[in-house]
N, C-alpha and C positions, 0 to 999 in steps of 0.2 A: 312340457307344461309344468311339471313338478319343480324344475329349477327356476322357471319364471316366477312361480308363486313364492318359493323360498327366498329368492333374491328380492322381490318386491316387498315381502313382509319384513325381511331383515333391514331393508333400507327405509322402512316406514312408509312405503308408497301404497296408497290405496286408490285405485282408479275405478271409475264406473265400469270399465270393460272387465277388470279383474273381479269386481263385485258381481257382475252379470255371469261371468264364467263360474264363480263359486256357487251362485244360486242354482245355475243349471246343473252343476256337478252334484250339489246336495239333493236336488230333486231326483236326479238319476239314481243316486245312492239310496234314497228312500224307496223308489220304485223297485229296485233290484234286491235290496237287503232288508227292508223293514216292512213293506206292504204285505208280504206273505204271512207275517205273524201279528200284524197290528190289530186285527180284529179276532184274535183267538178268543174262544169262549171264556177263558180264565180272566182276561182283561175286560171284555165286554160285560161279563157278569159282575165283576167288581165295580165297574163304573155304574151300572144299573142300580146295584145295591146302595152305593153311596149317594147317588142322585135321589133315591127314594128316602134314605135316612136324613138327608140334608134339605128336603123339600121346603121346610118352613124357616130356614135360616135367614136372619136379618144381617145387614152389613155389620152391626155391632157384634153379632155372634161370630161372624167371619173374622173380624179384627181381633177378637179375644182369642180365637183358636190360633190365628197366625202369631200373635204375641206369645202364647204358650209354647208354640213350636220353636220360635226364635230363642226363647229363654232356655229351652232344653238342649239346643245345639251345643255339643261339647261337654255336656253333663253326663253323669253316670245314670241318673234316673230320667228316663225319657218316655213317659206313657203316651204322649201325643204322637211323637215320632214313631215309637214302636208299633202303634196301631197300623201305620202305613208301611213301614219297612219290614215288619215281621208278618208278611202275608204271602199267600200262594201267588198272587199277582206279582209281587215284588221279587219273589224267587224266580218266577218266569222271566222277568226283565233282567235280573242278574245273570241268568243262564244265557240270554241273548248277548249281553255285553261280553261275557266270557268267551262265547263262541265266535265273536267278531275278531278275535286276535288283535285287539287294540284299535280297530277302526271305529268302534262305538265307545265313547268315554263315559256316557251316562244316558239314562233314559228314564222318563217319568210320565205318568198319565194323570190327567186332571178330570174332575167332574164338571157338571154344568155351571158351577160357581167359580171354577178355576182353582179349586182346592186339590191338593195332591191326593190321589187314590192309591197309587203304588209308585215305588221308585227303586232304582237299582242301588242308590246310595242316598244318604241324607242330603237334602237340599237346604239352602240357607234360610228359606222361608216356606211356609205351608200354602200360602195363597199366591197363586200366579195370575189371578184374575185382573190385576192392574197392569199386567205386562203384555207386550205385543205378541208374545208366544201364545197367549190365550185370546186376547181381544181381536187379533187378526186372523184367527182360525175358527174357534167355536162359534162366534157370533156371525160369521160371514157365510158359511155354508159347507156342504159336504166335501167340496173339492178345494177348500181353502188351505193355503200353506203360507208359512212365514219363515224366512231365512235370515238369520242374524249375520252380521259381519264376521269374518274369520279374525279371531283375536288370540293373543297369546294367553294361555292359562298359566298363571304363576305356580299353581300347585303341581301341575304335571309338566311344566316347562315345554309345552307343546302348543302348536297352533290348532285351534278348533273352531268350529261353527256350530250353531244350533239350528236344527231344522224342526219345525213344528207343523202339525197338521190336525185337522178335525178328524175325530173318530165317529163313525156312524154305526148305528145299530144294524147289523146285517139283516135282521128280520123286518124292520120298519123303514130303513133308510134314513131315519131321523138322526141328526147330529146329537150325540149324547155326552161328548167330552173332547179332549184334545190330548195329543202326545207331543213331547219334545225329546229329540234325540241329539245328543252331543256327538259330533263327528270329528274325528282326528283329520286335520287338513291333508295329511299325507295320504289318506285313503281316497281322497277326492281327485287327485291329479296324478 
């Protein structure tokens, strides 16, 4: 299967069957490798705290925070980004990326607005709420998942897909946020 995927991607072929296979493989990867730690207290507590802190945000507040983040990307002074990246929850996520031996390329969690709570590395923007990775998971329900297409990442020169899913509070069963995991395609097949 690995050679089929590599050949199809190299030739630029994307078929519904291949997409279905990739979604199935990403789902299995999540179940086997991510689900055991996705509701760790360090992540759940970070989401709960940010949900509480951001309870009164308006869309204008969210847009301003997102713009501040975007302006800081690549800069030396990054107070908005640092609040997310320099946290125990982000350290936890980086440790999971490191332990994956290249299978996981990135991981980040979002609050109930789609704002980053923690991330293994800096994302291009702070607000994910306008993207399918959030809108097709958080607002859908506890078992909701979204799988992107497998695409070539120019920075890593590898093929990867993003698998996103709703995160529930283990105490209440309520959906409190979402997680996105970048998965190296070679780990899937």
